[in-house]
N, C-alpha and C positions, 0 to 999 in steps of 0.2 A: 504493500500500500504506500502510495506517495504521501508526502506531508500535506499536500493540497487536499487529497482525499480524506486524510485524517481530520483536517480542519472542518471539512464539510460534515463528516460523520459525527464528530464530537461536539458540534454546536447545533444539532438538530432541535433540541428542546428550546434553546434560546431563540433560534430563528422562528420556530412555530409561535412562540410567545409574541415576538415582534409582529408577525403577519396576522395574528389574531386580534391586533389592536382595532378598535371600532372604526377609526377613520380609514385605515387601510382596507378593511372589509367593505366599507362604504364606497371607497374609491374603486375597488374591483367591480362593484355593482353599478358604478356610474351614478351614485346617489350622494354626491358631495355638494354642499352649498358653497357659494362663492366666498363667503367669509371664512369658511374652514380651509379652503385652498389658500387663501391669502395668509391665514395663520400658519399653515405649513410652510409656505414660502418664507415667511418672516423668521421662523426658527431655522430653516435651512440657511438663510443668510447668516445667522449668528454662528453656525458652526462652520459653514463653508469659508467664511472670511478668515478662519484660522487654519485652513488646510495648508496653504503655502508656508506660513510661519512654522507650523508643526513639521512639515517636510524638511524645512531648513534646519530646525532644531535637531531633528533626527540625523541628518547628514553631518552636522557639526559635531555630534557626540560619538559617531562611529569611529572605531580604531582602524588601523591600517589593514587588519585581517578582513575587514568588511568593506574594502574599497569598492567592490563590485555592487554592494548595496547602495553606497553613496552615489555611484553613477546612476543607479536606478532612481534614486530620489531626485537627482537633477532632471531626469526625463519627466518624472511626475510633475515637478515644479513648472517646467515649461508648458505642460498641458493644462495645468490648473490655474495659472495666473488669470485673474480677472473674472472668475466664474461668479463671484459674489455680486458683481455688477449685472450679470445676466439675470440673476434673481430679482434684483431691484427693478430692472426693466419689465420683467414679467408682472411684478406687482402693479406697476403703472398701467400695463396693458389690461389688467383686471379692473382698473378703476380705483385701485388702492393708493394709499399714501406711502410712497417709497421712503420719503424723508422720515416719516414717523417710524417706519419699520427699522430704518438704519439707527435711529436714536433710541429705540425701545430697549427694555431690559430683557435678556433672554429668559426663557423658562428655566426653572431650577434644573431639570434633567438635562437640558441643552448645556447649561453652564457646567454642570458636573461632568458631562461627557468631554467637553473641551479641557477642563482643568485636570481631569484624570489623565488625559493624554500628555499634557505638559509634565505632569508629575512622573508618569511612568518613563517618559523619554529622558528627563533630566535626573531623576533619582534612582531609577531601577535599570532599565535596559532599553536603549533607543530602538532596538529591533521590534519593540512593542508597537511601533507605528504601523507595521504591516498587519497587525490584528485589526486596527481601525479601517485600513484600506480594504481589507477583506469584507468587512461588514457593510461599509457605505457603498462600495462599488457593486457588490452583489445585490444589495437592496435596490439601488437605483436602476439596475438592469431589469429587475422584476417589476418595479413600478412603471418603468417606461414601456416595457413590452406588454404588460398585462393590464395596466390601469390607464395609461395616457389616452388611449382611444376612447375609453368609457368616460373619462373626465371631460375630454373635449366635447363629446356629444352631449353629456349631461349638463355641463355648465354653459354651453353656447357662447364661449369666449373666442376671440380671434386667435389664430395660430401663434401670434406674437406673445401670448400669455403663457406659452408652454415651451419656450426656448430652452430653459434649464432642464426640464424633465425630459423632453424629447431628445435633445442632443446627448444627454448622458446615457441613453439607451445604446446607441451605436458606439459612442465613444468608450463607454465602460465595458462593452463587450470586448473591444480590443485591449483595454486595460487589464481585464480579467485574464485573458490569455497570457499577457505579459506577466501578470502577477503569479499565475500558476507556475510558469517556468522559473520565476524568481524564487518563490518559497520552496520549491522542490530542490533547490540548491542548498538549503539550510541543513547542515548536518550536525549542528551543535545542539545538544539537549536543552541547555539553558535558554538558547534563542528560540527554539521551538516551543518551549513551555511559556515563554513571555508572549509570543504571538498568539498562542491558543488561549491563554488566560485573558489577554486583552480583548480578543474577539468575543469571548463570553460576556465580559463586563460591558463592552460597548453595545452588544446586542440588547442587553437588558436596559441600559440607559437610553438607547435610541427608541426602544419600545415605550419607555416611560415618557419620552418626549412626544411621541405620537399619541399616547393616551392622555396627555395633558391638553390636546387640541380639541376644539369643539367639533363633535361629529353629528350633532343634532341641529334642529332649526335654530336660527339666530335668536328668535324670541325666547325659545325654551332655554337656550344657553344663558341668555341675559337674566331670565328669571332665577335659574339655579345659582348664577353668580351673585345675584342680589340676596338670595337666601344665605349664601356663604358669608356675605358681608355683614348681614344682620348678626350672625353668630360671632364673627370676628370682632365686631364693635361692641360686644358685651350685652346684647339683648338676652336676658335670662328670664326664667320663670315662665308662667303660663302665657303671658303676652308675647314673649320672644318666640316660644314654640309655636304659637298660633300664627305669627307672621311668617315664620319659616314654612310651616305646613301649607299656608295659603299660597305663598310664592311658588313652592314646588308643585302644588296641584295645578296652578294656573299654567306653569311651564309644561307640565305633562299634557294638559289639554291642548296647548298650542302645538305640541309635538304630534298631535293627531290621535292621541289615545283618550278614552273617556276618563274623566277625573274620578269616577267611582262614587260611592254613596257617602263620602266623607262630608264634613261641614263645608270644606272649601269647594267640593264638587257640586253641592246643591245650592250654594250661595246663602244658606241659612245657618244661623248659629245653632249648635246642638244644645239642648236644655241641660242645665246642671242637675245633679241629683237632687230630688225633692221639688223640681219645677216641672210644670206642664210645658208642652211645646210652645205655648203662647207666652211663656215667661212668668205665668202666675204660679203661686204655690200649688203643688199637686194635692189632690184630696188625700187625706190620711187613710182612707179605707171606707 
């Protein structure tokens, strides 16, 4: 078994966890809202902008025995320069605010994914970079080949809104062939372990990034976000719980499901113990 085959076989669970993310499943069905696609592009910008600096950091930390890997990093750098600007152009083509995306704070999972790579390259083993390459390029190939067409049809956006996703399908197919040849040359157990462990970690963090993105309707997402804010701002007790329940139920209704027989679903307050439905004291018997 080659090391590339080992990478594929020993990351099956992590890869399945990533592809079971609600937004990826929605993308495969062509059932993604424009705001969700823009949210994905925004997080993609936040990690893609670090691709070249990470590749450079990796190359600078390799010793003379890994000169062949440094040369590969140089080739990757030449291919990857400027891709974050493609993403911002796609956001503009979607009608989104590219400047706001550029200035936004990345999701926690995105930030952890990037910081993990800087840490592993600088503190542990620079060969770890190949674990991230394996995850991101493999995922982009799958999304471009399996989801790009459905997304275009479902969103009704111009082709200019998919330059990043579409280009990475064919581009990363070539990269993956190059990557396979590259990692199969690794014969050091410590390097192999670093690449494999990093791939597992990045799969999980990348999955959490996707799971942080809104996969439902915009209104339902806003309602659930409002409910979370109520909790975070300290609304406690019966009133706080009632507000949260009402917001979540309204969000579920906006998402196309019946709100159910709860107070929020009927629009009527439920009587307290000892009260009739009209609010008057219930007869004692």
